C-alpha positions as CSV (number, residue, x, y, z in Angstrom):
1,M,-9.2,3.2,15.3
2,E,-11.1,3.7,12.2
3,N,-13.8,1.5,10.8
4,T,-13.5,-0.4,13.9
5,I,-16.0,-3.5,13.2
6,K,-19.1,-3.4,15.8
7,T,-21.9,-4.8,14.2
8,A,-22.4,-8.6,12.6
9,V,-25.5,-9.9,10.6
10,I,-26.5,-12.9,10.8
11,P,-28.7,-14.9,8.5
12,A,-31.7,-16.8,9.9
13,G,-34.2,-16.9,7.3
14,G,-34.5,-20.3,5.6
15,W,-36.9,-23.1,5.6
16,G,-34.9,-25.8,6.7
17,T,-36.4,-28.4,4.8
18,R,-33.2,-30.7,5.0
19,F,-34.5,-30.9,8.3
20,L,-38.5,-31.3,7.6
21,P,-41.1,-31.9,9.3
22,S,-39.2,-30.4,13.0
23,T,-38.3,-26.8,11.2
24,K,-41.9,-26.4,10.2
25,S,-42.7,-24.9,13.4
26,I,-38.9,-25.0,15.4
27,P,-36.2,-23.3,13.2
28,K,-33.1,-25.4,12.9
29,E,-30.7,-22.5,14.1
30,M,-32.5,-23.1,16.9
31,F,-31.7,-27.3,17.5
32,P,-29.5,-27.5,20.2
33,L,-25.8,-28.1,20.2
34,G,-25.6,-29.4,23.8
35,G,-27.4,-27.4,25.9
36,K,-27.1,-24.4,23.9
37,P,-28.7,-22.9,21.1
38,I,-26.7,-23.8,17.8
39,I,-27.6,-19.4,16.9
40,L,-26.1,-18.7,20.9
41,H,-22.3,-20.4,19.6
42,V,-22.6,-18.1,16.6
43,V,-23.4,-15.0,18.5
44,E,-21.2,-16.0,21.8
45,E,-18.5,-16.2,19.0
46,A,-18.9,-12.6,18.1
47,V,-19.7,-11.2,21.2
48,A,-15.9,-12.6,22.2
49,S,-14.9,-10.8,18.9
50,G,-15.4,-7.8,20.3
51,I,-19.2,-7.2,18.7
52,E,-21.5,-4.9,19.7
53,N,-24.4,-5.1,17.3
54,I,-25.9,-7.7,16.2
55,I,-28.6,-7.9,12.7
56,F,-30.7,-11.1,12.7
57,V,-32.2,-12.2,9.4
58,V,-35.3,-14.0,9.9
59,S,-38.1,-14.9,8.1
60,H,-41.9,-14.7,9.7
61,N,-41.6,-18.3,11.0
62,K,-39.0,-17.5,13.6
63,Q,-39.9,-15.6,16.2
64,S,-38.6,-17.9,18.5
65,I,-35.2,-16.2,17.8
66,E,-36.6,-13.0,18.3
67,S,-38.1,-14.2,21.5
68,F,-34.9,-16.2,22.9
69,F,-32.9,-13.4,22.7
70,S,-35.4,-10.9,24.9
71,P,-36.3,-10.9,28.4
72,N,-39.1,-13.2,29.9
73,P,-40.0,-12.2,33.1
74,E,-42.6,-14.9,33.9
75,V,-39.8,-17.5,33.3
76,E,-37.2,-15.4,35.6
77,E,-39.3,-15.3,38.0
78,Y,-40.8,-18.8,37.9
79,F,-37.3,-20.0,38.1
80,L,-36.6,-17.5,41.2
81,R,-39.4,-18.9,43.1
82,L,-37.6,-22.2,42.9
83,G,-34.4,-20.5,44.1
84,K,-32.2,-21.2,41.0
85,T,-30.5,-18.0,40.3
86,E,-28.0,-18.8,38.7
87,E,-30.1,-20.4,36.0
88,V,-31.8,-16.9,35.8
89,A,-28.5,-15.3,35.9
90,N,-28.2,-16.8,32.9
91,L,-30.9,-16.9,31.1
92,K,-30.8,-12.3,31.8
93,K,-26.9,-12.6,30.9
94,I,-28.4,-14.2,27.4
95,T,-30.8,-10.3,26.6
96,T,-28.0,-8.7,27.2
97,L,-25.0,-9.9,25.1
98,A,-25.7,-7.4,22.2
99,K,-28.0,-4.7,20.6
100,F,-29.8,-7.3,18.8
101,S,-31.8,-6.5,15.6
102,Y,-34.3,-8.3,13.4
103,V,-35.7,-7.8,10.0
104,Y,-37.7,-10.1,7.3
105,T,-36.0,-11.5,4.9
106,T,-36.7,-10.0,1.5
107,A,-36.7,-11.0,-3.1
108,P,-34.1,-11.7,-3.6
109,F,-33.9,-14.5,-2.2
110,G,-30.7,-17.0,-1.2
111,N,-27.8,-16.9,0.8
112,G,-27.1,-13.0,-0.4
113,G,-29.6,-11.3,-0.3
114,A,-29.9,-11.3,3.5
115,L,-27.6,-8.5,2.6
116,S,-30.2,-6.6,1.0
117,A,-32.6,-6.9,4.2
118,A,-30.1,-6.1,6.6
119,R,-28.5,-3.4,4.4
120,H,-30.6,0.2,4.9
121,L,-29.5,-0.8,9.0
122,L,-26.2,-0.7,8.1
123,R,-23.9,2.5,7.2
124,D,-20.5,3.1,6.0
125,E,-18.0,1.3,8.5
126,P,-17.1,-2.6,7.8
127,F,-19.5,-6.0,9.2
128,V,-19.0,-8.7,9.6
129,F,-21.8,-11.1,8.2
130,V,-21.9,-15.0,9.9
131,W,-24.0,-18.0,9.8
132,S,-26.5,-19.2,12.4
133,D,-26.2,-22.9,11.2
134,E,-22.0,-23.6,12.0
135,I,-19.5,-22.9,14.0
136,I,-15.9,-22.9,14.3
137,F,-14.3,-23.2,17.9
138,S,-11.3,-22.0,17.7
139,A,-8.3,-22.9,20.0
140,N,-7.4,-19.7,20.6
141,K,-8.8,-16.4,18.8
142,P,-12.1,-17.1,17.9
143,R,-12.1,-16.8,14.4
144,I,-14.1,-13.9,13.4
145,K,-11.4,-12.0,15.9
146,Q,-9.0,-13.7,13.8
147,C,-10.8,-11.8,10.5
148,M,-11.3,-8.9,12.2
149,D,-7.3,-8.6,12.8
150,A,-6.8,-9.6,8.7
151,Y,-9.3,-6.6,7.9
152,Y,-7.2,-4.4,10.1
153,K,-3.7,-5.4,9.0
154,Y,-4.7,-4.9,4.9
155,G,-7.9,-2.9,4.7
156,K,-9.8,-5.6,2.6
157,P,-12.5,-7.9,2.8
158,V,-11.8,-10.9,4.9
159,I,-13.3,-14.2,4.5
160,S,-12.3,-17.3,6.6
161,A,-11.2,-20.4,5.0
162,V,-11.6,-23.8,5.9
163,E,-9.6,-26.8,4.9
164,I,-11.7,-29.7,3.7
165,K,-10.1,-33.1,3.6
166,D,-13.0,-35.1,2.1
167,P,-13.7,-34.2,-1.5
168,K,-16.9,-36.1,-1.6
169,I,-18.4,-32.8,0.3
170,R,-16.6,-30.2,-1.6
171,Q,-19.2,-29.7,-3.4
172,R,-21.2,-28.6,-0.7
173,Y,-19.2,-25.1,-0.2
174,G,-18.0,-21.7,-1.8
175,M,-14.6,-23.6,-2.9
176,A,-11.2,-20.8,-3.6
177,E,-8.5,-20.5,-5.8
178,L,-5.9,-19.0,-3.4
179,K,-3.1,-16.8,-4.2
180,D,0.1,-16.8,-1.7
181,I,0.8,-13.2,-0.2
182,D,4.8,-12.7,1.1
183,G,5.5,-13.3,4.3
184,E,2.2,-14.5,5.5
185,T,0.8,-18.4,5.9
186,D,-2.4,-18.2,6.9
187,I,-3.6,-14.5,5.3
188,K,-3.9,-15.3,1.1
189,E,-5.4,-13.8,-2.2
190,I,-8.6,-15.2,-3.2
191,V,-8.5,-15.2,-7.0
192,Q,-11.8,-17.1,-7.4
193,I,-14.5,-18.5,-5.6
194,T,-16.3,-21.6,-7.1
195,E,-19.6,-22.1,-5.5
196,K,-20.5,-26.1,-5.2
197,P,-18.3,-27.4,-7.6
198,P,-18.8,-30.2,-9.2
199,L,-16.3,-33.6,-7.8
200,G,-12.9,-32.9,-9.0
201,T,-13.2,-29.5,-10.5
202,E,-13.1,-27.5,-7.4
203,P,-9.4,-25.4,-7.6
204,S,-8.6,-25.8,-3.6
205,N,-8.7,-27.8,-0.5
206,Y,-9.8,-24.7,1.1
207,A,-13.5,-23.5,1.1
208,T,-13.9,-20.0,1.7
209,H,-17.4,-19.2,3.7
210,G,-18.4,-19.1,7.2
211,A,-17.3,-16.0,9.2
212,Y,-16.8,-12.7,6.4
213,I,-15.8,-9.0,7.7
214,L,-17.4,-7.3,4.8
215,T,-17.3,-3.1,3.7
216,S,-20.0,-0.8,1.7
217,D,-18.9,-2.0,-1.2
218,V,-20.4,-5.2,-1.1
219,F,-24.1,-3.2,-2.1
220,E,-22.3,-1.5,-5.1
221,A,-21.8,-5.6,-5.9
222,L,-24.7,-6.6,-4.9
223,D,-26.5,-4.3,-7.1
224,N,-24.7,-5.2,-10.0
225,T,-25.2,-9.2,-10.0
226,K,-27.7,-11.2,-11.3
227,P,-28.9,-13.7,-9.8
228,G,-27.1,-17.8,-10.1
229,L,-27.5,-21.1,-9.4
230,H,-31.4,-21.9,-9.0
231,N,-32.4,-18.3,-9.7
232,E,-31.2,-17.6,-6.8
233,L,-29.3,-14.6,-4.9
234,W,-25.4,-16.0,-3.7
235,L,-23.0,-14.5,-1.6
236,S,-19.9,-16.1,-3.3
237,D,-21.3,-14.2,-6.7
238,I,-21.7,-11.2,-5.1
239,I,-18.0,-11.3,-3.8
240,N,-17.0,-12.2,-7.0
241,T,-18.2,-8.8,-8.3
242,M,-17.2,-6.9,-5.9
243,K,-13.7,-8.0,-5.4
244,P,-11.6,-6.3,-8.6
245,K,-12.5,-3.4,-6.8
246,T,-11.9,-3.9,-3.4
247,G,-8.9,-6.9,-3.4
248,L,-10.6,-10.2,-1.3
249,L,-8.1,-11.9,2.0
250,A,-8.7,-15.4,2.9
251,K,-7.8,-16.2,6.7
252,I,-7.1,-20.2,7.2
253,I,-8.4,-21.0,10.5
254,T,-5.5,-22.9,11.4
255,D,-6.5,-24.0,14.8
256,G,-10.4,-24.8,14.5
257,H,-12.6,-27.3,14.6
258,Y,-15.6,-26.9,12.0
259,L,-18.7,-28.3,13.0
260,D,-21.8,-28.1,10.5
261,C,-25.3,-27.9,11.6
262,G,-26.7,-26.8,7.9
263,D,-28.1,-30.5,7.5
264,P,-29.6,-33.9,9.3
265,L,-26.3,-35.9,8.5
266,S,-23.7,-33.3,9.8
267,Y,-26.0,-32.2,12.8
268,L,-26.0,-35.8,14.0
269,Y,-21.8,-35.7,13.4
270,S,-21.7,-32.8,15.2
271,Q,-23.5,-33.6,17.9
272,M,-21.5,-36.6,18.6
273,D,-18.2,-33.9,18.2
274,Y,-19.8,-31.1,20.6
275,F,-20.4,-33.8,23.3
276,I,-16.6,-35.6,23.2
277,N,-14.6,-32.5,22.8
278,Y,-16.8,-29.3,24.7
279,S,-19.8,-31.5,27.4
280,H,-19.4,-32.4,31.0
281,Y,-19.9,-36.0,29.5
282,P,-16.6,-37.0,27.0
283,E,-15.8,-40.1,28.6
284,E,-19.6,-40.9,28.3
285,A,-19.8,-40.1,25.0
286,L,-17.1,-41.8,23.5
287,E,-18.2,-45.2,25.8
288,K,-21.7,-45.3,23.8
289,L,-20.2,-45.5,20.5
290,R,-17.6,-48.0,21.4
291,T,-20.4,-50.0,22.4
292,G,-23.0,-49.3,20.0
293,V,-25.0,-45.8,19.8
294,C,-28.4,-48.4,19.4
295,K,-29.3,-51.9,18.5
296,I,-30.3,-52.0,14.7
297,N,-33.8,-53.7,14.6
298,E,-34.1,-57.2,13.0
299,K,-36.2,-57.1,10.2
């Protein structure tokens, strides 16, 4: 198929200020979710969707990401001496999941700036852009593959959409105004995206974010988009600039389980969610929650 999507860009260049002091030396993307770093869950979803090339956009303090996805013969040899052959096979598998490339963040900064850094590695083919600190586990097809299929059907850029039921947290996201498409229930036209709208002003219950199928038209829009909130370049602003030319679709992920690891409280909730739903210890995790996770120190 022409324009088959084989490349994903994963931005991981932020400073993780909400997790300081931990992120002084450990990128938040490398924090564990279950037994794996958050970013490995994202990579595995991309690979399960057919992605073969992954471009990480990192900052100069994120060498641990490159180290994690690179071979480490000394560690492998040590575990082999201990007879841990299965563990070594799993370590080697990580390094061969895809072809990995690394570029450094450059100005303009903001979550849209990662496009500038990766631009020279992306040709005219469509590509995936997916965040490194959140995951959607889907009951059937991976979220990224669902978005790719919507792109193949309509030939327009696509963003995954999830319903944010709690109005109090909708201002964390880019909330979308949506328009129905005849014959479709979970693919809709995006009229406009409002980044981090004040409470009560959101245009719908749906946040369009997480996974994006973009075409090279996004770079023309990048050149014509000025910095916005906090004098940073926002991906939602770039996409709003691009949309009149290309159109824009939302693929609502109806079977998805959204785990947000972008701030400490959401990360804590996601850890609990993960252990209850995806770990080998669901009953133990539930029992701990039932009986009380910890005692409150009396003052």
